[in-house]
PQR file of N, CA, C, O and H, with PARSE charges and radii, in Angstrom:
ATOM      1  N   MET A   1       0.726  -1.191  -0.293 -0.4000 1.5000
ATOM      2  CA  MET A   1      -0.077  -0.081  -0.026 -0.0000 2.0000
ATOM      3  C   MET A   1       1.024   0.984   0.259  0.5500 1.7000
ATOM      4  O   MET A   1       1.950   0.952   1.069 -0.5500 1.4000
ATOM      5  N   LYS A   2       0.543   2.228  -0.915 -0.4000 1.5000
ATOM      6  CA  LYS A   2       1.105   3.290  -0.632 -0.0000 2.0000
ATOM      7  C   LYS A   2       0.707   4.477   0.183  0.5500 1.7000
ATOM      8  O   LYS A   2      -0.399   5.017   0.154 -0.5500 1.4000
ATOM      9  H   LYS A   2      -0.209   2.255  -1.573  0.4000 1.0000
ATOM     10  N   VAL A   3       1.650   4.795   0.853 -0.4000 1.5000
ATOM     11  CA  VAL A   3       1.509   5.823   1.957 -0.0000 2.0000
ATOM     12  C   VAL A   3       1.662   7.369   1.564  0.5500 1.7000
ATOM     13  O   VAL A   3       2.830   7.707   1.374 -0.5500 1.4000
ATOM     14  H   VAL A   3       2.548   4.357   0.877  0.4000 1.0000
ATOM     15  N   LYS A   4       0.741   8.321   1.417 -0.4000 1.5000
ATOM     16  CA  LYS A   4       0.777   9.678   1.218 -0.0000 2.0000
ATOM     17  C   LYS A   4       1.527  10.453   1.884  0.5500 1.7000
ATOM     18  O   LYS A   4       1.412  10.623   3.098 -0.5500 1.4000
ATOM     19  H   LYS A   4      -0.208   8.046   1.572  0.4000 1.0000
ATOM     20  N   GLN A   5       2.230  10.910   1.281 -0.4000 1.5000
ATOM     21  CA  GLN A   5       3.624  11.873   2.031 -0.0000 2.0000
ATOM     22  C   GLN A   5       2.851  13.202   2.420  0.5500 1.7000
ATOM     23  O   GLN A   5       2.871  13.757   3.519 -0.5500 1.4000
ATOM     24  H   GLN A   5       2.323  10.772   0.295  0.4000 1.0000
ATOM     25  N   PHE A   6       2.089  13.635   1.151 -0.4000 1.5000
ATOM     26  CA  PHE A   6       1.594  15.042   0.976 -0.0000 2.0000
ATOM     27  C   PHE A   6       0.205  14.685   0.662  0.5500 1.7000
ATOM     28  O   PHE A   6      -0.133  13.940  -0.259 -0.5500 1.4000
ATOM     29  H   PHE A   6       2.073  13.184   0.259  0.4000 1.0000
ATOM     30  N   ASP A   7      -0.787  15.431   1.724 -0.4000 1.5000
ATOM     31  CA  ASP A   7      -2.406  15.508   1.401 -0.0000 2.0000
ATOM     32  C   ASP A   7      -3.060  17.102   1.274  0.5500 1.7000
ATOM     33  O   ASP A   7      -3.426  17.864   2.169 -0.5500 1.4000
ATOM     34  H   ASP A   7      -0.513  16.035   2.472  0.4000 1.0000
ATOM     35  N   CYS A   8      -3.050  17.278  -0.260 -0.4000 1.5000
ATOM     36  CA  CYS A   8      -3.128  18.833  -0.475 -0.0000 2.0000
ATOM     37  C   CYS A   8      -4.667  19.334  -0.131  0.5500 1.7000
ATOM     38  O   CYS A   8      -4.995  20.520  -0.132 -0.5500 1.4000
ATOM     39  H   CYS A   8      -2.753  16.658  -0.987  0.4000 1.0000
ATOM     40  N   ILE A   9      -5.785  17.949   0.237 -0.4000 1.5000
ATOM     41  CA  ILE A   9      -6.778  18.798   0.956 -0.0000 2.0000
ATOM     42  C   ILE A   9      -6.717  18.816   1.808  0.5500 1.7000
ATOM     43  O   ILE A   9      -7.548  19.605   2.259 -0.5500 1.4000
ATOM     44  H   ILE A   9      -5.518  16.985   0.237  0.4000 1.0000
ATOM     45  N   GLU A  10      -5.736  18.037   3.074 -0.4000 1.5000
ATOM     46  CA  GLU A  10      -5.845  18.225   4.461 -0.0000 2.0000
ATOM     47  C   GLU A  10      -5.363  19.514   4.493  0.5500 1.7000
ATOM     48  O   GLU A  10      -6.082  20.291   5.121 -0.5500 1.4000
ATOM     49  H   GLU A  10      -5.062  17.396   2.708  0.4000 1.0000
ATOM     50  N   MET A  11      -4.075  20.111   3.866 -0.4000 1.5000
ATOM     51  CA  MET A  11      -3.351  20.968   3.825 -0.0000 2.0000
ATOM     52  C   MET A  11      -4.160  22.490   3.677  0.5500 1.7000
ATOM     53  O   MET A  11      -3.785  23.548   4.183 -0.5500 1.4000
ATOM     54  H   MET A  11      -3.491  19.479   3.356  0.4000 1.0000
ATOM     55  N   LYS A  12      -5.190  22.301   2.961 -0.4000 1.5000
ATOM     56  CA  LYS A  12      -6.437  23.498   2.202 -0.0000 2.0000
ATOM     57  C   LYS A  12      -7.184  23.498   3.399  0.5500 1.7000
ATOM     58  O   LYS A  12      -7.517  24.605   3.823 -0.5500 1.4000
ATOM     59  H   LYS A  12      -5.494  21.441   2.550  0.4000 1.0000
ATOM     60  N   ARG A  13      -7.585  22.304   4.159 -0.4000 1.5000
ATOM     61  CA  ARG A  13      -8.505  22.137   5.496 -0.0000 2.0000
ATOM     62  C   ARG A  13      -7.983  23.112   6.530  0.5500 1.7000
ATOM     63  O   ARG A  13      -8.568  24.019   7.122 -0.5500 1.4000
ATOM     64  H   ARG A  13      -7.315  21.405   3.815  0.4000 1.0000
ATOM     65  N   LEU A  14      -6.625  22.655   6.598 -0.4000 1.5000
ATOM     66  CA  LEU A  14      -6.084  23.328   7.902 -0.0000 2.0000
ATOM     67  C   LEU A  14      -5.627  24.696   7.816  0.5500 1.7000
ATOM     68  O   LEU A  14      -5.645  25.455   8.784 -0.5500 1.4000
ATOM     69  H   LEU A  14      -6.149  21.918   6.117  0.4000 1.0000
ATOM     70  N   SER A  15      -5.206  25.024   6.638 -0.4000 1.5000
ATOM     71  CA  SER A  15      -5.115  26.380   6.300 -0.0000 2.0000
ATOM     72  C   SER A  15      -6.369  27.043   6.083  0.5500 1.7000
ATOM     73  O   SER A  15      -6.292  28.155   6.606 -0.5500 1.4000
ATOM     74  H   SER A  15      -5.191  24.408   5.851  0.4000 1.0000
ATOM     75  N   SER A  16      -7.349  26.887   5.613 -0.4000 1.5000
ATOM     76  CA  SER A  16      -8.867  27.513   5.663 -0.0000 2.0000
ATOM     77  C   SER A  16      -8.965  27.430   7.502  0.5500 1.7000
ATOM     78  O   SER A  16      -9.372  28.526   7.885 -0.5500 1.4000
ATOM     79  H   SER A  16      -7.411  25.984   5.188  0.4000 1.0000
ATOM     80  N   GLN A  17      -8.812  26.844   8.243 -0.4000 1.5000
ATOM     81  CA  GLN A  17      -9.287  26.366   9.533 -0.0000 2.0000
ATOM     82  C   GLN A  17      -8.569  27.797   9.994  0.5500 1.7000
ATOM     83  O   GLN A  17      -9.155  28.860  10.200 -0.5500 1.4000
ATOM     84  H   GLN A  17      -8.481  25.953   7.932  0.4000 1.0000
ATOM     85  N   LYS A  18      -7.408  27.583  10.079 -0.4000 1.5000
ATOM     86  CA  LYS A  18      -6.545  28.681  10.747 -0.0000 2.0000
ATOM     87  C   LYS A  18      -6.807  30.317  10.184  0.5500 1.7000
ATOM     88  O   LYS A  18      -6.703  31.350  10.845 -0.5500 1.4000
ATOM     89  H   LYS A  18      -6.932  26.720   9.911  0.4000 1.0000
ATOM     90  N   ILE A  19      -7.083  30.203   9.114 -0.4000 1.5000
ATOM     91  CA  ILE A  19      -7.661  31.574   8.925 -0.0000 2.0000
ATOM     92  C   ILE A  19      -8.868  32.032   9.477  0.5500 1.7000
ATOM     93  O   ILE A  19      -9.095  33.227   9.663 -0.5500 1.4000
ATOM     94  H   ILE A  19      -7.168  29.364   8.577  0.4000 1.0000
ATOM     95  N   TYR A  20      -9.699  31.067   9.764 -0.4000 1.5000
ATOM     96  CA  TYR A  20     -11.204  30.847  10.126 -0.0000 2.0000
ATOM     97  C   TYR A  20     -11.235  31.878  11.331  0.5500 1.7000
ATOM     98  O   TYR A  20     -11.887  32.908  11.499 -0.5500 1.4000
ATOM     99  H   TYR A  20      -9.514  30.096   9.613  0.4000 1.0000
ATOM    100  N   GLU A  21      -9.956  30.992  12.384 -0.4000 1.5000
ATOM    101  CA  GLU A  21     -10.037  31.028  13.553 -0.0000 2.0000
ATOM    102  C   GLU A  21      -9.303  32.599  13.690  0.5500 1.7000
ATOM    103  O   GLU A  21      -9.618  33.299  14.652 -0.5500 1.4000
ATOM    104  H   GLU A  21      -9.426  30.155  12.248  0.4000 1.0000
ATOM    105  N   GLU A  22      -8.511  33.001  12.877 -0.4000 1.5000
ATOM    106  CA  GLU A  22      -7.601  34.200  12.885 -0.0000 2.0000
ATOM    107  C   GLU A  22      -8.577  35.423  12.708  0.5500 1.7000
ATOM    108  O   GLU A  22      -8.432  36.509  13.270 -0.5500 1.4000
ATOM    109  H   GLU A  22      -8.255  32.432  12.095  0.4000 1.0000
ATOM    110  N   ILE A  23      -9.783  35.021  11.681 -0.4000 1.5000
ATOM    111  CA  ILE A  23     -10.960  36.655  11.472 -0.0000 2.0000
ATOM    112  C   ILE A  23     -12.051  36.244  11.828  0.5500 1.7000
ATOM    113  O   ILE A  23     -13.035  36.927  11.546 -0.5500 1.4000
ATOM    114  H   ILE A  23      -9.901  34.138  11.225  0.4000 1.0000
ATOM    115  N   LYS A  24     -12.196  35.115  12.490 -0.4000 1.5000
ATOM    116  CA  LYS A  24     -13.708  35.290  13.144 -0.0000 2.0000
ATOM    117  C   LYS A  24     -14.390  36.093  14.096  0.5500 1.7000
ATOM    118  O   LYS A  24     -15.569  35.895  14.388 -0.5500 1.4000
ATOM    119  H   LYS A  24     -11.396  34.560  12.719  0.4000 1.0000
ATOM    120  N   ASN A  25     -13.686  36.999  14.594 -0.4000 1.5000
ATOM    121  CA  ASN A  25     -14.029  38.078  15.858 -0.0000 2.0000
ATOM    122  C   ASN A  25     -13.727  39.189  14.968  0.5500 1.7000
ATOM    123  O   ASN A  25     -13.498  40.218  15.603 -0.5500 1.4000
ATOM    124  H   ASN A  25     -12.728  37.160  14.357  0.4000 1.0000
ATOM    125  N   MET A  26     -13.647  39.327  13.610 -0.4000 1.5000
ATOM    126  CA  MET A  26     -12.725  40.750  12.935 -0.0000 2.0000
ATOM    127  C   MET A  26     -14.100  41.145  12.529  0.5500 1.7000
ATOM    128  O   MET A  26     -14.899  40.305  12.113 -0.5500 1.4000
ATOM    129  H   MET A  26     -13.833  38.491  13.094  0.4000 1.0000
ATOM    130  N   ASP A  27     -14.442  42.621  12.659 -0.4000 1.5000
ATOM    131  CA  ASP A  27     -15.222  43.620  11.925 -0.0000 2.0000
ATOM    132  C   ASP A  27     -14.909  43.479  10.460  0.5500 1.7000
ATOM    133  O   ASP A  27     -13.858  42.893  10.202 -0.5500 1.4000
ATOM    134  H   ASP A  27     -13.793  43.303  12.997  0.4000 1.0000
ATOM    135  N   ILE A  28     -15.692  43.945   9.385 -0.4000 1.5000
ATOM    136  CA  ILE A  28     -15.413  43.745   7.995 -0.0000 2.0000
ATOM    137  C   ILE A  28     -14.123  44.952   7.917  0.5500 1.7000
ATOM    138  O   ILE A  28     -13.222  44.688   7.122 -0.5500 1.4000
ATOM    139  H   ILE A  28     -16.546  44.421   9.595  0.4000 1.0000
ATOM    140  N   GLU A  29     -14.038  45.918   8.505 -0.4000 1.5000
ATOM    141  CA  GLU A  29     -12.653  46.956   8.502 -0.0000 2.0000
ATOM    142  C   GLU A  29     -11.562  45.949   8.617  0.5500 1.7000
ATOM    143  O   GLU A  29     -10.670  45.742   7.795 -0.5500 1.4000
ATOM    144  H   GLU A  29     -14.771  46.132   9.151  0.4000 1.0000
ATOM    145  N   GLU A  30     -11.744  45.409   9.651 -0.4000 1.5000
ATOM    146  CA  GLU A  30     -10.140  44.620  10.556 -0.0000 2.0000
ATOM    147  C   GLU A  30      -9.934  43.381   9.133  0.5500 1.7000
ATOM    148  O   GLU A  30      -8.964  43.118   8.422 -0.5500 1.4000
ATOM    149  H   GLU A  30     -12.469  45.577  10.319  0.4000 1.0000
ATOM    150  N   GLU A  31     -11.024  42.968   9.168 -0.4000 1.5000
ATOM    151  CA  GLU A  31     -10.876  41.849   7.859 -0.0000 2.0000
ATOM    152  C   GLU A  31      -9.883  42.207   6.695  0.5500 1.7000
ATOM    153  O   GLU A  31      -8.771  41.902   6.263 -0.5500 1.4000
ATOM    154  H   GLU A  31     -11.812  43.181   9.746  0.4000 1.0000
ATOM    155  N   LEU A  32     -11.096  43.149   6.413 -0.4000 1.5000
ATOM    156  CA  LEU A  32     -10.018  43.589   4.982 -0.0000 2.0000
ATOM    157  C   LEU A  32      -8.808  44.121   5.511  0.5500 1.7000
ATOM    158  O   LEU A  32      -8.061  44.101   4.532 -0.5500 1.4000
ATOM    159  H   LEU A  32     -11.999  43.396   6.764  0.4000 1.0000
ATOM    160  N   ARG A  33      -8.325  44.467   6.228 -0.4000 1.5000
ATOM    161  CA  ARG A  33      -6.823  45.014   6.466 -0.0000 2.0000
ATOM    162  C   ARG A  33      -5.984  43.576   6.584  0.5500 1.7000
ATOM    163  O   ARG A  33      -4.876  43.234   6.170 -0.5500 1.4000
ATOM    164  H   ARG A  33      -8.931  44.483   7.023  0.4000 1.0000
ATOM    165  N   TYR A  34      -6.984  42.920   7.312 -0.4000 1.5000
ATOM    166  CA  TYR A  34      -6.066  41.467   7.383 -0.0000 2.0000
ATOM    167  C   TYR A  34      -6.073  40.953   5.594  0.5500 1.7000
ATOM    168  O   TYR A  34      -4.968  40.581   5.198 -0.5500 1.4000
ATOM    169  H   TYR A  34      -7.883  43.197   7.648  0.4000 1.0000
ATOM    170  N   TRP A  35      -6.619  40.936   5.095 -0.4000 1.5000
ATOM    171  CA  TRP A  35      -6.380  40.317   3.840 -0.0000 2.0000
ATOM    172  C   TRP A  35      -5.731  41.300   2.693  0.5500 1.7000
ATOM    173  O   TRP A  35      -5.528  40.882   1.553 -0.5500 1.4000
ATOM    174  H   TRP A  35      -7.516  41.238   5.417  0.4000 1.0000
ATOM    175  N   GLN A  36      -5.398  42.750   3.128 -0.4000 1.5000
ATOM    176  CA  GLN A  36      -4.521  43.553   2.497 -0.0000 2.0000
ATOM    177  C   GLN A  36      -2.883  43.242   2.822  0.5500 1.7000
ATOM    178  O   GLN A  36      -1.911  43.390   2.082 -0.5500 1.4000
ATOM    179  H   GLN A  36      -5.562  43.089   4.054  0.4000 1.0000
ATOM    180  N   GLU A  37      -2.967  42.716   4.326 -0.4000 1.5000
ATOM    181  CA  GLU A  37      -1.440  42.474   4.616 -0.0000 2.0000
ATOM    182  C   GLU A  37      -1.151  40.978   4.052  0.5500 1.7000
ATOM    183  O   GLU A  37      -0.011  40.574   3.824 -0.5500 1.4000
ATOM    184  H   GLU A  37      -3.757  42.596   4.927  0.4000 1.0000
ATOM    185  N   ALA A  38      -2.124  40.341   3.890 -0.4000 1.5000
ATOM    186  CA  ALA A  38      -2.006  38.897   3.283 -0.0000 2.0000
ATOM    187  C   ALA A  38      -1.305  39.142   1.945  0.5500 1.7000
ATOM    188  O   ALA A  38      -0.436  38.340   1.604 -0.5500 1.4000
ATOM    189  H   ALA A  38      -3.050  40.669   4.075  0.4000 1.0000
ATOM    190  N   LEU A  39      -1.618  40.218   1.126 -0.4000 1.5000
ATOM    191  CA  LEU A  39      -1.449  40.155  -0.341 -0.0000 2.0000
ATOM    192  C   LEU A  39      -0.335  40.643  -0.362  0.5500 1.7000
ATOM    193  O   LEU A  39       0.520  40.085  -1.051 -0.5500 1.4000
ATOM    194  H   LEU A  39      -2.324  40.869   1.403  0.4000 1.0000
ATOM    195  N   LYS A  40      -0.036  41.713   0.311 -0.4000 1.5000
ATOM    196  CA  LYS A  40       1.269  42.185   0.666 -0.0000 2.0000
ATOM    197  C   LYS A  40       2.469  41.411   0.567  0.5500 1.7000
ATOM    198  O   LYS A  40       3.483  41.557  -0.114 -0.5500 1.4000
ATOM    199  H   LYS A  40      -0.730  42.165   0.870  0.4000 1.0000
ATOM    200  N   GLU A  41       1.970  40.199   1.752 -0.4000 1.5000
ATOM    201  CA  GLU A  41       3.213  39.249   2.037 -0.0000 2.0000
ATOM    202  C   GLU A  41       3.561  38.391   0.935  0.5500 1.7000
ATOM    203  O   GLU A  41       4.670  37.919   0.683 -0.5500 1.4000
ATOM    204  H   GLU A  41       1.145  40.080   2.305  0.4000 1.0000
ATOM    205  N   LEU A  42       2.265  38.218   0.186 -0.4000 1.5000
ATOM    206  CA  LEU A  42       2.072  37.057  -1.056 -0.0000 2.0000
ATOM    207  C   LEU A  42       3.023  37.884  -1.859  0.5500 1.7000
ATOM    208  O   LEU A  42       4.117  37.410  -2.166 -0.5500 1.4000
ATOM    209  H   LEU A  42       1.364  38.601   0.391  0.4000 1.0000
ATOM    210  N   VAL A  43       2.646  39.191  -2.250 -0.4000 1.5000
ATOM    211  CA  VAL A  43       3.270  39.946  -3.380 -0.0000 2.0000
ATOM    212  C   VAL A  43       4.939  39.842  -3.111  0.5500 1.7000
ATOM    213  O   VAL A  43       5.744  39.516  -3.984 -0.5500 1.4000
ATOM    214  H   VAL A  43       1.757  39.576  -2.001  0.4000 1.0000
ATOM    215  N   ALA A  44       5.245  40.148  -1.879 -0.4000 1.5000
ATOM    216  CA  ALA A  44       6.725  40.442  -1.538 -0.0000 2.0000
ATOM    217  C   ALA A  44       7.469  39.004  -1.922  0.5500 1.7000
ATOM    218  O   ALA A  44       8.392  39.041  -2.736 -0.5500 1.4000
ATOM    219  H   ALA A  44       4.591  40.412  -1.170  0.4000 1.0000
ATOM    220  N   LEU A  45       7.056  37.708  -1.322 -0.4000 1.5000
ATOM    221  CA  LEU A  45       7.574  36.619  -1.591 -0.0000 2.0000
ATOM    222  C   LEU A  45       7.746  36.226  -3.027  0.5500 1.7000
ATOM    223  O   LEU A  45       8.724  35.650  -3.504 -0.5500 1.4000
ATOM    224  H   LEU A  45       6.306  37.677  -0.661  0.4000 1.0000
ATOM    225  N   LYS A  46       6.480  36.681  -3.756 -0.4000 1.5000
ATOM    226  CA  LYS A  46       6.684  36.177  -5.361 -0.0000 2.0000
ATOM    227  C   LYS A  46       7.874  37.467  -5.578  0.5500 1.7000
ATOM    228  O   LYS A  46       8.768  36.811  -6.114 -0.5500 1.4000
ATOM    229  H   LYS A  46       5.685  37.149  -3.369  0.4000 1.0000
ATOM    230  N   ASN A  47       8.222  38.385  -5.518 -0.4000 1.5000
ATOM    231  CA  ASN A  47       8.922  39.411  -5.964 -0.0000 2.0000
ATOM    232  C   ASN A  47      10.694  38.949  -5.400  0.5500 1.7000
ATOM    233  O   ASN A  47      11.788  39.167  -5.920 -0.5500 1.4000
ATOM    234  H   ASN A  47       7.496  38.918  -5.083  0.4000 1.0000
ATOM    235  N   GLU A  48      10.301  38.262  -4.163 -0.4000 1.5000
ATOM    236  CA  GLU A  48      11.599  37.790  -3.596 -0.0000 2.0000
ATOM    237  C   GLU A  48      12.194  36.463  -4.532  0.5500 1.7000
ATOM    238  O   GLU A  48      13.381  36.136  -4.530 -0.5500 1.4000
ATOM    239  H   GLU A  48       9.412  38.085  -3.740  0.4000 1.0000
ATOM    240  N   GLU A  49      11.192  35.818  -5.276 -0.4000 1.5000
ATOM    241  CA  GLU A  49      11.736  34.621  -5.686 -0.0000 2.0000
ATOM    242  C   GLU A  49      11.913  34.673  -7.240  0.5500 1.7000
ATOM    243  O   GLU A  49      12.628  33.962  -7.946 -0.5500 1.4000
ATOM    244  H   GLU A  49      10.228  36.084  -5.278  0.4000 1.0000
ATOM    245  N   ILE A  50      11.067  35.708  -7.596 -0.4000 1.5000
ATOM    246  CA  ILE A  50      11.320  36.445  -9.146 -0.0000 2.0000
ATOM    247  C   ILE A  50      12.877  36.745  -9.020  0.5500 1.7000
ATOM    248  O   ILE A  50      13.664  36.223  -9.809 -0.5500 1.4000
ATOM    249  H   ILE A  50      10.486  36.285  -7.023  0.4000 1.0000
ATOM    250  N   ARG A  51      13.316  37.627  -7.972 -0.4000 1.5000
ATOM    251  CA  ARG A  51      14.998  38.065  -7.956 -0.0000 2.0000
ATOM    252  C   ARG A  51      15.515  37.172  -7.911  0.5500 1.7000
ATOM    253  O   ARG A  51      16.582  37.329  -8.504 -0.5500 1.4000
ATOM    254  H   ARG A  51      12.676  38.051  -7.331  0.4000 1.0000
ATOM    255  N   LYS A  52      15.375  35.698  -7.335 -0.4000 1.5000
ATOM    256  CA  LYS A  52      16.126  34.704  -6.955 -0.0000 2.0000
ATOM    257  C   LYS A  52      16.429  34.331  -8.533  0.5500 1.7000
ATOM    258  O   LYS A  52      17.484  34.617  -9.099 -0.5500 1.4000
ATOM    259  H   LYS A  52      14.508  35.571  -6.853  0.4000 1.0000
ATOM    260  N   LYS A  53      15.631  33.835  -8.975 -0.4000 1.5000
ATOM    261  CA  LYS A  53      15.813  33.325 -10.635 -0.0000 2.0000
ATOM    262  C   LYS A  53      16.327  34.150 -11.283  0.5500 1.7000
ATOM    263  O   LYS A  53      16.566  33.732 -12.416 -0.5500 1.4000
ATOM    264  H   LYS A  53      14.773  33.602  -8.516  0.4000 1.0000
ATOM    265  N   GLN A  54      16.696  35.390 -11.076 -0.4000 1.5000
ATOM    266  CA  GLN A  54      16.824  36.117 -12.052 -0.0000 2.0000
ATOM    267  C   GLN A  54      18.585  36.290 -11.814  0.5500 1.7000
ATOM    268  O   GLN A  54      19.371  36.603 -12.708 -0.5500 1.4000
ATOM    269  H   GLN A  54      16.502  35.730 -10.155  0.4000 1.0000
ATOM    270  N   ARG A  55      18.906  36.028 -10.532 -0.4000 1.5000
ATOM    271  CA  ARG A  55      20.405  36.118 -10.010 -0.0000 2.0000
ATOM    272  C   ARG A  55      21.175  34.370 -10.625  0.5500 1.7000
ATOM    273  O   ARG A  55      22.335  33.964 -10.555 -0.5500 1.4000
ATOM    274  H   ARG A  55      18.267  35.773  -9.806  0.4000 1.0000
ATOM    275  N   ASN A  56      20.376  33.953 -10.985 -0.4000 1.5000
ATOM    276  CA  ASN A  56      20.428  32.469 -11.452 -0.0000 2.0000
ATOM    277  C   ASN A  56      21.003  32.367 -12.814  0.5500 1.7000
ATOM    278  O   ASN A  56      21.123  31.266 -13.352 -0.5500 1.4000
ATOM    279  H   ASN A  56      19.434  34.284 -11.042  0.4000 1.0000
TER
END
């Protein structure tokens, strides 16, 4: 029997639960700031990866 080393469905569910716990008591303005900050972090990570690829 093959043993899964990575389960993308489980990862998605755990990530969704983590986000839900972080935002469940936020009002709409707080949640908007949460998502704006998350977007900034994602863009920064993407830009860093692009810079790394350009150096190589």
